[in-house]
C-alpha positions in Angstrom: -3.1 2.5 -6.3 -4.0 5.9 -7.5 -4.7 9.2 -5.7 -5.7 12.6 -6.7 -3.1 15.3 -7.0 -4.0 18.9 -6.3 -2.0 21.5 -8.2 -1.2 24.5 -6.0 -1.2 27.5 -8.3 0.9 30.5 -7.5 -1.8 32.7 -9.0 -5.5 32.6 -8.2 -6.3 30.5 -11.3 -7.8 27.1 -11.1 -5.9 23.8 -11.5 -5.1 22.9 -15.1 -7.1 20.7 -17.4 -5.4 18.9 -20.3 -5.1 21.9 -22.6 -4.6 22.0 -26.3 -1.1 23.2 -27.2 -1.9 26.5 -29.0 0.5 29.1 -30.2 -0.4 32.5 -28.6 1.7 35.5 -29.5 2.6 37.4 -26.3 2.4 41.1 -26.0 5.4 43.0 -27.5 6.7 44.1 -24.1 7.1 40.4 -23.1 8.8 39.1 -26.2 12.5 40.0 -25.8 14.7 42.0 -23.5 17.5 44.2 -24.8 19.9 41.3 -25.0 17.6 39.3 -27.2 16.8 36.6 -24.7 13.3 35.3 -25.0 11.3 36.7 -22.0 9.0 35.0 -19.6 5.6 34.9 -21.5 7.1 33.6 -24.7 9.3 31.0 -23.0 6.4 29.8 -20.9 4.3 29.3 -24.0 7.2 27.3 -25.6 7.3 24.9 -22.6 3.6 24.6 -22.6 3.7 23.6 -26.3 6.4 20.9 -25.9 5.0 19.4 -22.7 3.3 16.4 -24.2 6.5 15.2 -26.0 9.1 16.5 -23.6 9.9 13.3 -21.8 10.0 11.2 -25.0 12.4 13.6 -26.6 14.6 13.7 -23.6 14.9 9.9 -23.6 15.5 9.8 -27.4 18.0 12.6 -27.7 20.1 11.6 -24.7 19.7 7.8 -25.2 18.4 7.8 -21.7 21.5 9.3 -20.2 19.6 12.3 -18.8 18.3 10.0 -16.1 21.9 9.4 -14.9 22.7 13.1 -15.0 19.6 13.9 -12.9 20.5 11.2 -10.3 24.0 12.9 -10.1 22.3 16.3 -9.7 20.1 15.0 -6.8 23.1 13.3 -5.1 25.2 16.5 -5.3 22.4 18.4 -3.5 23.1 16.5 -0.3 19.5 15.7 0.2 18.7 13.2 3.0 15.7 11.4 4.7 13.2 13.8 6.2 14.4 16.9 4.4 12.2 19.7 3.1 13.4 20.3 -0.4 12.6 22.3 -3.6 12.8 21.3 -7.2 12.7 24.7 -9.0 11.7 24.7 -12.7 10.5 21.2 -12.2 9.1 20.6 -15.7 7.6 17.1 -15.9 8.9 16.1 -12.5 12.0 13.9 -13.0 14.0 15.5 -10.3 11.0 15.9 -8.0 10.3 12.2 -8.1 14.0 11.4 -7.3 13.9 13.9 -4.4 10.7 12.3 -3.1 12.4 8.9 -2.9 15.4 10.4 -1.1 13.5 12.3 1.5 10.9 9.6 2.1 7.4 9.8 3.6 8.5 12.1 6.4 10.1 14.6 4.0 8.5 17.3 1.8 9.0 18.1 -1.8 7.9 21.4 -3.4 8.0 21.3 -7.2 7.6 24.7 -8.8 7.3 25.6 -12.5 5.8 28.4 -14.6 4.4 26.0 -17.2 0.9 24.8 -16.4 1.1 22.1 -19.0 4.4 20.7 -17.7 2.8 20.6 -14.2 -0.2 18.7 -15.5 2.1 16.1 -17.1 4.0 15.8 -13.8 0.9 15.3 -11.7 -0.3 12.7 -14.2 3.0 10.8 -14.0 2.6 11.0 -10.2 -0.6 9.0 -10.5 0.6 6.7 -13.2 3.9 5.7 -11.4 2.5 5.8 -7.9 4.8 5.2 -4.9 3.8 5.9 -1.3 6.5 8.5 -0.9 5.1 10.5 -3.9 2.4 11.8 -1.5 5.1 14.2 -0.2 5.2 16.2 -3.5 3.3 19.4 -3.9 3.1 20.9 -7.5 3.2 24.7 -7.5 2.6 27.0 -10.5 4.9 29.9 -9.7 7.7 32.3 -10.6 11.3 31.2 -10.0 12.3 34.9 -9.6 9.8 35.4 -6.8 9.7 32.2 -4.8 6.6 31.9 -2.6 8.5 30.5 0.4 9.9 31.8 3.7 13.6 32.6 4.2 15.7 29.6 5.1 12.9 27.1 4.5 14.7 24.3 2.5 17.4 21.8 3.3 18.3 21.4 -0.4 17.3 22.7 -3.8 17.7 21.3 -7.3 17.3 22.9 -10.7 17.2 20.9 -13.9 17.6 22.7 -17.2 15.9 25.8 -15.8 18.4 28.5 -14.8 19.4 29.0 -18.5 15.8 29.8 -19.3 15.4 32.5 -16.7 15.8 36.1 -17.8 17.5 37.2 -14.5 19.9 34.5 -13.3 21.4 36.7 -10.6 17.9 37.3 -9.1 17.1 33.6 -9.4 20.3 32.7 -7.4 19.4 35.4 -4.9 16.0 33.8 -4.4 17.6 30.3 -4.1 20.1 31.7 -1.5 17.2 33.3 0.4 15.1 30.2 0.8 17.9 27.8 1.6 18.9 27.0 5.2 22.5 28.0 6.1 25.0 25.2 5.1 22.6 23.7 2.6 23.2 23.2 -1.1 21.7 23.9 -4.5 22.5 21.6 -7.4 21.9 23.0 -10.9 22.1 20.8 -13.9 22.0 22.3 -17.4 23.7 22.3 -20.8 27.3 23.3 -20.5 28.6 26.5 -22.2 32.0 25.1 -22.8 35.2 27.1 -23.1 36.5 24.4 -25.5 35.9 25.2 -29.1 35.8 21.5 -30.0 33.1 20.8 -27.4 31.2 23.8 -28.6 31.5 22.6 -32.2 30.3 19.1 -31.3 27.4 20.4 -29.2 26.3 22.8 -32.0 26.5 20.0 -34.6 24.3 17.7 -32.4 21.7 20.4 -31.9 21.5 21.3 -35.6 21.6 17.8 -37.0 20.1 15.6 -34.3 18.0 17.5 -31.8 16.1 19.8 -34.2 15.4 17.1 -36.8 14.1 14.8 -34.1 11.9 17.5 -32.7 10.6 18.1 -36.3 9.0 14.6 -36.2 6.6 16.1 -33.6 6.3 19.4 -35.5 8.4 21.2 -32.9 11.6 22.1 -34.8 11.1 25.8 -34.3 10.6 25.3 -30.6 13.9 23.4 -30.2 15.9 25.7 -32.3 16.0 28.0 -29.3 18.4 25.6 -27.5 21.5 26.7 -29.4 21.0 30.4 -28.8 20.0 29.9 -25.2 23.3 28.0 -24.6 25.3 30.7 -26.3 23.6 33.3 -24.1 24.2 31.2 -20.9 27.2 31.4 -18.5 30.3 29.2 -18.5 31.0 27.1 -15.5 33.5 29.6 -14.2 31.1 32.4 -14.7 28.4 30.5 -12.8 30.8 29.9 -9.9 31.7 33.6 -9.8 28.0 34.7 -9.9 27.0 32.2 -7.1 29.8 33.6 -4.9 28.8 37.2 -5.6 25.3 36.4 -4.5 26.6 35.1 -1.2 27.2 31.4 -1.5 30.2 30.3 0.6 31.3 27.8 -2.0 30.5 27.1 -5.6 31.9 24.4 -7.9 30.9 23.6 -11.5 31.4 20.0 -12.7 31.4 19.1 -16.4 29.3 16.1 -17.3 29.0 14.0 -20.5 32.3 15.0 -21.9 31.5 18.7 -21.3 28.2 18.7 -23.1 26.4 19.1 -19.7 27.4 20.8 -16.5 26.3 20.9 -12.9 26.8 23.8 -10.5 26.9 22.9 -6.8 26.7 25.9 -4.4 26.6 25.9 -0.6 24.8 28.7 1.3 
C-alpha cells in the first residue's frame, strides 16, 4: 500500500522534485570558516550530490554493519511507544524508520535535514517500504543549528553521522538540549576520532584505500575524500562528553563501536 508523503520545508520553498545532481560553487563567504571546515552551503551541496548512491555505499563500505550500529543508537536513546522524537540530520531516513517502529502509530517522528535530495530519497523509501507506523514520520527541510521546535518538545533525539558535519557543534548541542524534555536522552552516532594511534592509522588506511576508491566507481571520489579531514577536525569521545556537560546535560557517555572506528555519545538532559 502506498501513500503520498508531504515534505515540510523549513524555508518557504516548494517540496522537492527528483533533481539532477549538479555541482554549484557556493559564494566565497560560505565556503570555509577560519578553521578550514567546509561550511553549510558547500556541505549541503555535497550531500545533495551523493544522495542517490548514499545508501548503496553505506551497505557496501560497512558490509551492512551500519544497520546494527544504527539500531544500537536508537536503543541508547531510550525511545519508547508513544514518544515524540526527532532524528536530526536524518539523511535518507534509516534512523527515522527505526524510531517510527519504536514509537508506533501513536508516536510522532520528526526527521530533519538540510539536504533536499536526501529528504526526497527518504520520502521515496517511505513509500517503497511502507509500514503503517511510517505515517507518523514528518520530513522537514531545516537547520540543525536553529531547530524549528518548541522548548522541551521531544522525548528522545537521535543524530546519525551529522554532528561532525555541523560548523558549530556547541550550538547544535545547545539546540538539542533546548528541545529535549528534562530527563530525556540524545544518542549521537558518528565516526570515532580515536585517541589510539593504531585505530587512527587503520581508519585512515580504510578511508584512503577502500572508501574513496569505492566512491570513485560512482564518480564521487572527491566528495568522499572529505571524510578523513572531517574526522580529524571532529572531537574525541572525551571531548564530546566534556562539551555535552558544558552545554548543560546532566550525564554524557561516549561508547566506542566497531573496534573504535565508530562512536556513540549518549547524553541525558
